[in-house]
VMD Tcl script that draws the C-alpha trace (Angstrom):
set ca {
  {-2.47 9.35 -3.35}
  {-5.76 9.82 -1.47}
  {-8.91 7.75 -2.08}
  {-12.10 8.25 -0.07}
  {-10.23 9.72 2.88}
  {-7.53 7.03 2.83}
  {-4.02 8.15 1.94}
  {-1.31 5.92 0.45}
  {2.08 6.89 1.85}
  {5.46 5.33 1.14}
  {8.00 5.44 3.97}
  {11.74 4.69 3.71}
  {12.94 4.09 7.30}
  {16.29 2.79 6.03}
  {17.98 3.23 2.65}
  {16.43 0.87 0.09}
  {13.60 -0.33 2.36}
  {10.24 1.05 1.26}
  {6.98 0.39 3.11}
  {3.53 1.37 1.88}
  {1.12 2.63 4.54}
  {-2.63 3.26 4.28}
  {-3.83 6.00 6.62}
  {-7.32 7.29 7.25}
  {-7.30 11.07 6.92}
  {-9.14 12.76 9.79}
  {-9.96 16.41 9.46}
  {-10.30 17.19 13.16}
  {-8.01 14.59 14.65}
  {-4.51 15.40 15.78}
  {-3.14 12.32 14.03}
  {-4.15 10.12 11.14}
  {-5.15 6.52 11.90}
  {-3.01 3.82 10.30}
  {-5.28 1.25 8.62}
  {-2.78 -1.11 7.00}
  {0.96 -1.40 6.34}
  {3.34 -3.54 4.32}
  {4.54 -6.57 6.27}
  {8.00 -6.45 4.70}
  {10.01 -3.82 2.86}
  {9.90 -3.40 -0.90}
  {13.17 -2.94 -2.81}
  {12.00 0.22 -4.60}
  {9.64 3.16 -4.20}
  {7.74 2.14 -7.36}
  {7.08 -1.39 -6.14}
  {5.90 -0.03 -2.78}
  {3.47 2.30 -4.59}
  {2.15 -0.57 -6.74}
  {1.64 -2.83 -3.72}
  {-0.01 0.01 -1.78}
  {-2.40 0.73 -4.67}
  {-3.33 -2.96 -4.79}
  {-4.07 -2.91 -1.05}
  {-6.07 0.31 -1.41}
  {-8.10 -1.12 -4.32}
  {-8.75 -4.32 -2.39}
  {-9.91 -2.31 0.65}
  {-12.18 -0.18 -1.56}
  {-13.68 -3.29 -3.17}
  {-14.36 -4.91 0.19}
  {-15.86 -1.70 1.63}
  {-18.27 -1.22 -1.28}
  {-19.30 -4.88 -1.35}
  {-18.09 -5.30 -4.91}
  {-17.08 -8.74 -5.93}
  {-15.23 -9.67 -9.03}
  {-11.63 -10.24 -9.87}
  {-10.55 -9.43 -6.31}
  {-13.36 -11.33 -4.56}
  {-10.73 -13.48 -2.89}
  {-7.38 -12.03 -1.87}
  {-4.78 -12.90 -4.45}
  {-1.28 -13.84 -3.45}
  {0.83 -10.87 -4.49}
  {4.59 -10.89 -4.51}
  {6.15 -7.52 -5.10}
  {9.55 -8.77 -4.03}
  {12.92 -8.16 -5.70}
  {12.89 -7.70 -9.44}
  {15.48 -8.50 -12.08}
  {16.75 -4.93 -11.92}
  {17.02 -4.79 -8.11}
  {20.77 -5.38 -8.01}
  {21.68 -3.19 -10.96}
  {20.68 0.23 -9.66}
}
mol new
graphics top color blue
foreach p $ca { graphics top sphere $p radius 0.5 }
foreach p [lrange $ca 0 end-1] q [lrange $ca 1 end] { graphics top cylinder $p $q radius 0.2 }
display resetview
């Protein structure tokens, strides 16, 4: 997913540990610049995507000066779900 030059990437450095990463896409740079990253792993790819989208939306809202539902950072817990141990 790419939004305004910021890409949402999900990495799995170890089996079952998913991290979302926001990277600024640079056309002429040799490497992309990492803007933000999950502090802890998510138990599934889907939860990592959801948490990454929330971070991307929050960043977009702050950058545009919009205030509303996300005017103050909400505590988000995308930790283990009820299905985490059944897959």
